[in-house]
C-alpha positions in Angstrom: -6.0 -60.2 27.2 -5.3 -61.2 30.7 -8.6 -60.5 32.1 -11.5 -58.1 29.9 -11.4 -55.0 32.2 -8.1 -55.3 34.1 -7.6 -51.4 35.1 -4.4 -49.9 32.8 -3.4 -46.7 33.7 -0.5 -44.9 30.9 -1.1 -47.3 28.7 0.3 -50.3 31.2 -1.5 -52.4 33.4 -1.6 -52.1 37.0 0.1 -54.6 39.3 1.0 -55.1 43.1 3.7 -57.5 42.9 5.6 -59.3 45.8 6.6 -62.4 47.4 4.2 -64.8 48.4 1.2 -62.0 47.2 -2.1 -62.9 48.2 -4.9 -61.2 46.4 -7.9 -59.8 48.1 -10.6 -61.5 45.5 -9.8 -63.9 41.6 -12.1 -62.9 39.2 -12.0 -65.8 35.6 -8.9 -67.6 37.1 -6.1 -64.6 38.0 -6.1 -62.8 41.7 -6.7 -58.8 42.2 -5.7 -56.8 44.8 -8.2 -54.2 47.0 -7.4 -51.4 44.3 -8.6 -53.7 41.1 -4.3 -54.2 40.2 -3.2 -57.5 39.1 -2.0 -59.8 42.1 1.2 -61.1 41.4 3.4 -63.4 43.3 7.2 -63.2 42.8 8.5 -66.2 44.4 9.5 -69.5 42.5 6.6 -70.8 41.6 5.2 -73.8 43.0 1.9 -76.0 42.5 0.5 -76.9 39.3 -2.3 -74.6 39.2 -2.3 -72.5 35.6 -5.0 -70.5 33.7 -4.8 -69.6 29.8 -1.1 -71.1 30.5 0.4 -68.9 33.1 1.4 -70.7 36.1 -0.8 -69.5 39.5 -0.4 -69.5 42.7 -2.7 -71.2 45.0 -3.8 -68.3 46.7 -5.0 -66.9 43.1 -2.0 -64.7 42.2 0.0 -64.7 39.1 3.3 -65.9 39.4 5.6 -63.3 37.3 9.2 -62.5 36.9 11.5 -59.3 34.8 13.7 -62.5 33.8 13.9 -63.2 30.0 15.8 -66.4 29.2 15.5 -67.9 25.3 13.9 -70.4 27.1 10.4 -68.5 27.2 7.4 -69.1 25.1 5.1 -66.5 24.6 1.3 -67.8 24.9 -1.7 -65.4 23.2 1.5 -63.0 22.2 2.5 -62.7 25.7 6.3 -63.5 27.3 5.5 -66.7 29.3 9.0 -68.5 31.2 9.8 -72.0 31.5 8.4 -72.6 35.2 4.8 -70.7 33.6 5.9 -66.6 35.1 4.0 -63.7 32.6 7.4 -61.8 31.8 7.0 -58.4 32.6 8.5 -54.5 32.8 7.8 -51.3 34.1 8.6 -49.7 30.7 5.5 -47.7 27.9 4.7 -49.9 25.9 5.3 -50.1 22.5 2.6 -52.6 20.8 -0.1 -54.6 22.4 -0.9 -58.6 22.3 -4.7 -59.6 22.6 -5.5 -56.2 24.1 -2.5 -56.6 26.7 0.3 -54.2 26.3 3.7 -55.2 25.0 7.7 -53.3 25.7 9.7 -53.3 23.3 11.6 -55.9 24.8 8.3 -58.3 24.7 7.3 -58.5 28.0 4.8 -57.5 29.7 3.7 -53.5 30.2 2.7 -53.0 33.9 3.0 -49.7 36.5 
């Protein structure tokens, strides 16, 4: 699981995504908003901070993208871009990988 205790609604992880997103706090290496949603930065990844293989912004936000590519790899059952971004989509989960909800397209299921 990305972070045990991550807020899950309707079988999906709650995220707040925007370019340059700055989390309110960091838990176990990942940034979260004050409403406890996972903080995702949609900007082009920069820097060399990685947690569990995923790239993290200098502010602590998880870099993420909705674009899947043939060069993607899987880390702990989650799709990861060549740049280190978690690949996600707002769709129903049909499976789980290490406790994280996964869509039919193999992406992290988010709200």
